[in-house]
C-alpha positions in Angstrom: -29.4 3.5 -11.8 -28.4 6.8 -13.4 -25.5 9.1 -12.4 -26.5 12.0 -10.2 -27.1 15.1 -12.3 -26.1 17.7 -9.7 -23.0 17.8 -7.5 -23.5 15.7 -4.4 -24.6 17.6 -1.2 -24.5 15.3 1.8 -25.7 18.1 4.2 -28.9 18.7 2.2 -29.4 14.9 1.8 -29.0 14.3 5.5 -31.4 17.1 6.4 -34.1 15.7 4.0 -33.7 12.2 5.5 -33.9 13.5 9.1 -37.2 15.2 8.2 -38.7 11.9 6.9 -40.0 10.0 9.9 -41.1 7.0 7.7 -37.6 6.6 6.3 -36.0 6.8 9.7 -38.5 4.2 11.1 -37.8 1.8 8.2 -34.0 2.0 8.8 -34.2 1.7 12.5 -36.3 -1.4 12.3 -34.1 -3.0 9.7 -30.8 -2.1 11.4 -31.9 -3.4 14.8 -32.7 -6.8 13.2 -29.4 -7.0 11.3 -27.4 -6.1 14.4 -29.2 -8.7 16.5 -28.7 -11.5 13.9 -25.0 -10.7 13.6 -24.4 -10.6 17.3 -26.1 -14.0 17.7 -23.6 -15.6 15.3 -20.6 -13.9 16.8 -21.6 -14.6 20.4 -18.3 -16.2 21.2 -15.7 -13.3 21.6 -12.7 -15.7 21.3 -14.0 -17.2 18.0 -14.8 -13.7 16.7 -11.3 -12.4 17.4 -9.7 -15.4 15.9 -11.8 -15.5 12.7 -11.5 -11.8 12.3 -7.7 -11.8 12.7 -7.5 -14.6 10.1 -9.7 -12.7 7.6 -7.7 -9.5 8.1 -4.5 -11.4 7.5 -5.8 -13.0 4.3 -6.9 -9.7 2.9 -3.6 -8.0 3.9 -1.5 -10.8 2.4 -3.5 -10.7 -0.8 -3.0 -6.9 -1.1 0.7 -7.1 -0.3 1.1 -9.4 -3.4 -1.7 -7.8 -5.5 0.2 -7.2 -8.8 1.6 -10.8 -8.7 -1.8 -12.3 -7.8 -3.6 -10.4 -10.6 -1.1 -11.7 -13.2 -1.5 -15.3 -11.9 -5.3 -14.9 -11.8 -5.3 -13.8 -15.5 -3.1 -16.7 -16.4 -5.3 -19.3 -14.7 -8.5 -17.8 -16.0 -7.3 -17.8 -19.6 -6.2 -21.5 -19.1 -9.7 -22.2 -17.9 -11.3 -20.6 -21.0 -12.4 -17.3 -19.4 -11.6 -14.2 -21.4 -10.1 -11.4 -19.3 -10.5 -7.6 -20.0 -8.6 -4.9 -18.1 -10.1 -1.5 -17.5 -8.4 1.5 -15.9 -11.5 3.7 -15.8 -15.3 3.0 -15.6 -15.5 4.4 -19.2 -13.1 1.7 -20.4 -15.1 -1.0 -18.4 -18.4 0.1 -20.0 -16.8 0.1 -23.4 -15.5 -3.5 -22.8 -18.9 -4.8 -21.8 -20.6 -3.1 -24.7 -18.1 -4.5 -27.1 -18.7 -8.1 -25.8 -22.4 -7.6 -26.1 -22.3 -6.1 -29.6 -20.0 -8.9 -30.9 -22.7 -11.4 -30.0 -25.6 -9.3 -31.1 -26.9 -9.1 -27.5 -29.7 -6.5 -26.8 -31.2 -8.0 -23.7 -29.2 -8.5 -20.5 -30.1 -9.9 -17.0 -27.9 -8.6 -14.2 -27.1 -10.1 -10.9 -26.1 -7.9 -8.0 -22.8 -6.0 -8.7 -21.5 -3.0 -6.9 -18.8 -2.5 -9.6 -21.6 -2.1 -12.1 -23.1 0.6 -9.9 -19.7 2.4 -10.0 -19.8 2.1 -13.8 -23.5 3.3 -14.0 -23.7 0.4 -16.3 -27.5 0.2 -16.6 -27.8 3.8 -17.8 -24.8 3.3 -20.2 -26.3 0.2 -21.8 -29.8 1.8 -22.0 -28.2 4.7 -23.9 -26.7 2.2 -26.4 -29.9 0.3 -27.0 -29.3 -2.6 -24.6 -32.0 -3.5 -22.1 -30.4 -4.4 -18.7 -32.7 -5.7 -16.0 -31.7 -6.2 -12.4 -32.5 -9.7 -11.2 -31.8 -9.3 -7.5 -35.1 -8.5 -5.9 -33.9 -5.5 -4.0 -32.1 -4.1 -7.1 -35.2 -4.8 -9.2 -37.3 -2.7 -6.8 -34.9 0.3 -6.9 -34.6 0.0 -10.6 -38.3 0.1 -11.0 -38.4 3.3 -8.9 -35.4 4.9 -10.7 -33.4 5.0 -7.5 -29.8 4.2 -6.4 -29.4 1.3 -3.9 -29.4 2.6 -0.3 -27.4 -0.3 1.1 -24.7 -2.4 -0.5 -26.3 -5.7 0.7 -30.0 -4.8 0.9 -30.6 -2.2 -1.9 -34.3 -1.4 -1.0 -33.9 -1.5 2.8 -35.3 2.0 2.9 -38.8 0.9 1.7 -41.5 -1.0 3.6 -44.0 -3.5 2.3 -46.7 -0.9 1.5 -44.3 1.2 -0.6 -43.2 -1.8 -2.6 -46.8 -3.0 -3.0 -47.7 0.4 -4.4 -44.7 0.5 -6.7 -45.4 -3.0 -8.1 -49.0 -2.1 -8.7 -48.0 1.0 -10.7 -45.0 -0.4 -12.6 -45.7 -4.1 -13.3 -48.2 -4.7 -16.1 -51.2 -6.6 -15.0 -50.2 -6.5 -11.3 -52.8 -5.9 -8.6 -52.2 -4.1 -5.4 -51.4 -6.4 -2.6 -49.3 -6.2 0.6 -48.8 -10.0 0.8 -45.1 -10.6 0.6 -45.4 -14.0 -1.1 -47.6 -12.5 -3.8 -45.3 -9.6 -4.3 -42.3 -12.0 -4.7 -44.3 -14.1 -7.1 -45.0 -11.0 -9.3 -41.3 -10.3 -9.5 -40.5 -14.0 -10.2 -42.9 -14.1 -13.2 -41.3 -11.1 -14.7 -37.7 -12.2 -14.1 -38.2 -15.9 -15.1 -39.3 -14.7 -18.6 -36.3 -12.3 -18.8 -33.9 -15.1 -17.8 -35.1 -17.2 -20.8 -35.0 -14.3 -23.2 -31.7 -12.8 -22.2 -28.8 -12.8 -24.7 -26.3 -12.3 -21.9 -26.0 -12.3 -18.1 -23.9 -9.9 -16.0 -22.7 -10.5 -12.4 -20.4 -9.2 -9.8 -17.6 -11.2 -8.1 -17.2 -11.6 -4.4 -13.8 -13.3 -4.5 -11.5 -14.3 -7.3 -8.9 -17.1 -6.6 -5.6 -16.7 -8.3 -4.5 -20.3 -7.6 -7.4 -21.9 -9.5 -8.8 -19.2 -11.6 -12.1 -19.4 -9.8 -14.8 -16.7 -9.5 -16.8 -17.0 -6.3 -20.3 -15.5 -6.3 -22.7 -15.7 -3.3 -26.4 -14.9 -3.1 -29.6 -15.9 -1.5 -32.3 -15.8 -4.3 -30.9 -18.0 -7.1 -31.0 -15.0 -9.4 -27.2 -14.9 -9.5 -27.1 -18.5 -10.7 -29.8 -17.9 -13.3 -28.0 -14.8 -14.6 -24.7 -16.7 -14.9 -25.9 -20.1 -16.1 -29.0 -19.6 -18.4 -27.8 -17.0 -20.9 -25.2 -18.1 -23.5 -22.8 -15.4 -22.4 -21.7 -14.5 -18.9 -19.8 -11.2 -18.2 -18.4 -10.9 -14.6 -17.3 -7.6 -13.2 -14.8 -7.1 -10.3 -12.4 -4.5 -8.8 -8.7 -5.4 -8.7 -8.8 -5.8 -4.9 -11.1 -8.9 -4.9 -8.3 -11.4 -5.6 -7.0 -13.8 -3.0 -4.1 -16.2 -3.3 -5.5 -19.7 -2.5 -8.8 -21.6 -2.6 -8.4 -22.3 1.1 -8.6 -18.5 1.8 -12.2 -18.5 0.7 -14.0 -20.3 3.6 -12.9 -17.9 6.3 -13.8 -14.9 4.2 -17.2 -16.4 3.4 -17.8 -17.1 7.1 -17.1 -13.5 8.0 -19.0 -12.1 5.0 -22.2 -14.0 5.5 -22.4 -13.6 9.2 -21.6 -9.9 9.1 -23.9 -9.1 6.2 -27.1 -10.9 6.8 -26.6 -12.9 10.0 -26.4 -16.3 8.2 -23.8 -18.9 8.6 -23.7 -19.3 4.8 -25.8 -17.9 2.0 -28.3 -20.1 0.1 -26.2 -20.2 -3.1 -22.4 -20.3 -3.3 -21.3 -20.4 -6.9 -17.7 -21.2 -7.9 -17.2 -20.5 -11.6 -14.1 -21.8 -13.2 -14.9 -21.7 -16.9 -17.6 -21.8 -19.6 -19.7 -24.9 -20.3 -17.5 -27.8 -21.2 -18.4 -30.5 -23.8 -21.0 -32.8 -22.4 -22.3 -30.4 -19.8 -26.0 -29.6 -19.8 -26.0 -26.1 -18.5 -23.8 -23.0 -18.2 -22.7 -20.2 -20.5 -20.8 -20.9 -23.7 -18.6 -17.9 -23.0 -17.4 -16.3 -19.8 -15.7 -12.9 -19.6 -14.2 -11.1 -16.7 -13.8 -7.3 -16.7 -11.3 -6.2 -14.0 -11.7 -2.6 -13.0 -9.2 -0.2 -11.4 -11.0 3.1 -11.1 -8.5 4.6 -8.7 -7.8 1.5 -6.7 -4.1 1.3 -7.8 -3.6 4.8 -6.5 -5.1 3.8 -3.2 -2.9 0.6 -3.2 0.2 2.7 -3.6 -0.1 4.2 -0.1 0.7 1.7 2.8 -1.9 3.3 5.1 -4.7 3.9 2.7 -4.3 0.4 1.2 -6.4 -0.9 4.2 -9.4 0.6 2.4 -9.1 -2.2 -0.2 -9.5 -5.0 2.4 -13.2 -4.4 2.4 -15.3 -7.5 1.6 -18.5 -5.5 1.1 -20.5 -7.0 4.1 -22.2 -3.7 5.1 -21.7 -4.3 8.8 -20.1 -0.9 9.2 -23.3 0.7 7.9 -25.6 -1.3 10.1 -23.8 -0.1 13.2 -23.1 3.5 12.2 -25.1 6.1 14.2 -25.0 8.4 11.2 -26.0 6.0 8.4 -28.8 4.4 10.5 -30.4 7.8 10.9 -30.0 9.3 7.4 -29.9 6.2 5.2 -27.9 5.5 2.1 -29.4 8.0 -0.3 -28.2 11.0 1.8 -24.6 10.1 0.7 -25.5 10.3 -3.0 -22.8 7.7 -3.6 -22.5 4.1 -4.8 -20.9 3.2 -1.4 -22.6 4.9 1.5 -21.9 4.7 5.2 -18.4 4.4 6.8 -16.8 2.5 4.0 -18.1 5.0 1.5 -16.7 7.9 3.6 -13.2 6.6 3.0 -13.5 5.0 -0.4 -15.5 7.5 -2.4 -13.3 10.6 -1.6 -10.3 8.6 -2.8 -11.9 7.5 -6.1 -13.9 10.6 -6.9 -11.7 13.3 -5.2 -11.8 15.4 -2.1 -12.8 18.5 -4.0 -16.2 16.9 -4.8 -16.5 14.7 -1.7 -14.9 16.6 1.1 -18.1 16.4 3.2 -18.0 12.6 3.5 -14.9 12.3 5.8 -16.5 14.9 8.1 -19.9 13.1 8.3 -18.8 10.9 11.1 -18.9 10.9 14.9 -15.6 9.0 15.0 -17.3 6.7 17.6 -15.5 3.6 16.3 -18.6 1.4 16.1 -17.6 0.6 12.4 -14.1 -0.4 13.4 -15.4 -2.7 16.2 -17.6 -4.7 13.8 -15.4 -4.7 10.6 -14.6 -8.3 9.9 -11.2 -7.5 8.3 -10.1 -4.9 10.8 -10.1 -1.8 8.5 -9.1 1.2 10.7 -11.9 3.4 9.4 -11.6 6.2 11.9 -7.9 6.5 11.3 -8.4 6.8 7.6 -11.2 9.3 8.1 -8.8 11.5 10.1 -6.1 11.1 7.4 -8.6 12.2 4.7 -9.8 15.1 6.9 -6.2 16.3 7.2 -5.3 15.8 3.6 -8.4 17.7 2.5 -6.7 20.9 3.7 -3.1 20.0 4.3 -1.9 17.2 1.9 1.1 15.1 2.8 4.1 15.5 0.4 3.6 13.2 -2.6 0.1 12.3 -1.4 -1.8 9.8 -3.6 -5.1 11.2 -2.4 -7.1 12.6 -5.3 -7.4 16.4 -5.1 -5.7 16.5 -1.7 -5.6 20.1 -0.5 -8.6 21.2 -2.6 -10.8 21.7 0.4 -8.4 24.2 2.0 -10.3 27.2 3.3 -8.4 30.5 3.3 -10.6 32.0 6.0 -9.8 29.0 8.3 -6.1 29.4 7.5 -6.2 33.1 8.5 -8.1 32.3 11.6 -5.6 29.7 12.9 -2.7 32.0 11.9 -4.2 34.8 14.1 -4.8 32.2 16.9 -1.1 31.3 16.7 0.0 34.9 16.9 -2.2 35.5 19.9 -0.9 32.5 21.9 2.8 33.1 20.9 2.9 36.5 22.6 1.9 36.9 26.4 1.3 40.6 25.8 -1.0 40.0 22.9 -2.8 37.2 24.7 -3.5 39.4 27.7 -4.7 42.2 25.5 -7.1 39.9 23.6 -8.3 38.3 26.8 -9.1 41.6 28.4 -10.8 42.8 25.2 -13.0 39.7 25.1 -14.1 40.1 28.7 -15.0 43.7 28.1 -17.0 43.0 25.0 -18.8 39.9 26.3 -22.2 41.7 25.9 -21.9 41.5 22.1 -23.9 38.7 20.5 -21.8 35.7 19.4 -21.0 35.5 15.7 -23.3 33.3 13.7 -21.5 33.1 10.4 -20.4 30.0 8.3 -20.0 26.8 10.4 -20.7 28.8 13.6 -24.3 29.1 12.5 -24.8 25.4 12.4 -22.9 24.9 15.7 -24.9 27.5 17.6 -28.1 26.3 16.1 -28.1 23.3 18.4 -25.9 24.6 21.3 -25.7 27.6 23.6 -22.9 29.8 22.4 -20.2 30.2 25.0 -19.5 33.7 26.4 -16.2 35.0 27.9 -16.0 35.3 31.6 -16.4 38.8 33.2 -12.8 38.9 34.3 -9.6 37.2 32.9 -7.8 34.6 35.0 -4.9 37.1 35.7 -7.4 39.7 37.0 -9.1 37.1 39.3 -5.7 36.0 40.6 -4.6 39.6 41.3 -7.9 40.2 43.1 -7.2 37.2 45.4 -3.7 38.3 46.1 -2.0 35.7 43.9 1.3 37.1 42.4 1.1 37.5 38.6 4.0 35.5 37.2 
């Protein structure tokens, strides 16, 4: 994946997606299936409420003690033989990964699914420095072949159907023939990836959960590619954001139960990997070195605010996307962001800044569907409202990046005029009378009013003011 060349424009991306009936059909079919599977596994409301409350409590407790748990995690990891690297920015994280690879002469890398690596634009960075980085997750492999960003944090190529993938494989994989048979397409990818696993000098993965108590990295997946990426190459580099840590090993099962059911409608994923160190003497498999790069990238700034901190509870299940009426119609690419959908609307503006991403908090109906299905009770709609407010009117000492940068002078003047009108009965009556007399004029169609009136009938003032109607009917004018 490469970084976007132009400033993101959600409005243009959404318009393009809405004009693509094939894309909308692909998403609608996929989302309906995911929602049905999730609902079937959370059919008992009492169990859902109980498990959800437990998951939210675990994440809130972990965040409340985040600095302490990160220090304990580092201590336990180092005791287990895992080397720890801290990175405040994505540039520092990329440099750390490159330094590890260069120290071992690694030029070929296989990569398991990792959203943090997407934040880092790691593939493009490594490619620019002469390192081949191949995605081993099938969905990530498909979008990498097509030069795209993932459109969903769990299912990266959910926007494509079988024919599109068949055509892509026929064009991009050497010696491949066109076929729409799913088993044959999977076998094609398997042949390419199996060879790459054997040739790779290093493997890179994400981390779903890191356990401070034991120094354990938890990685879940369904294809076995994660295990191949972390166990076959001699070096394993894991990437995680600072918020992924939990206190105890017993915190893991409830979070996995919520994550798997919410993400793919499974009680548990096919492979659950618990990595606590490199290959020990006498063991037959596993890497000889394990490294963990822990990335901040604005998370500590989010952590500093008690309300915004809830953003960091996210366990990356994607349920909010699957149920969002905006995301399910425009898809992930419209957001032009690593994290699309509801979670992206609150996370990306905080990490990239409101000046660049002020459209995202506005791209919501505030229906609350995302809040209802969030397995760790993130108050997404409340955070959206907070970011909308801070875009124009920042709170004193606000930690929100570029708060106030989206302030519009025209809007400020409009509300100031509105306030003056309603503060004076005389001015209010004068303006009301003027509006009724000039009602024959066409409504203004400038700025945001153009989009609003494009889909609605513009309101017109009444022929007479309320005071005039009251006097006509003999009601005293107070």
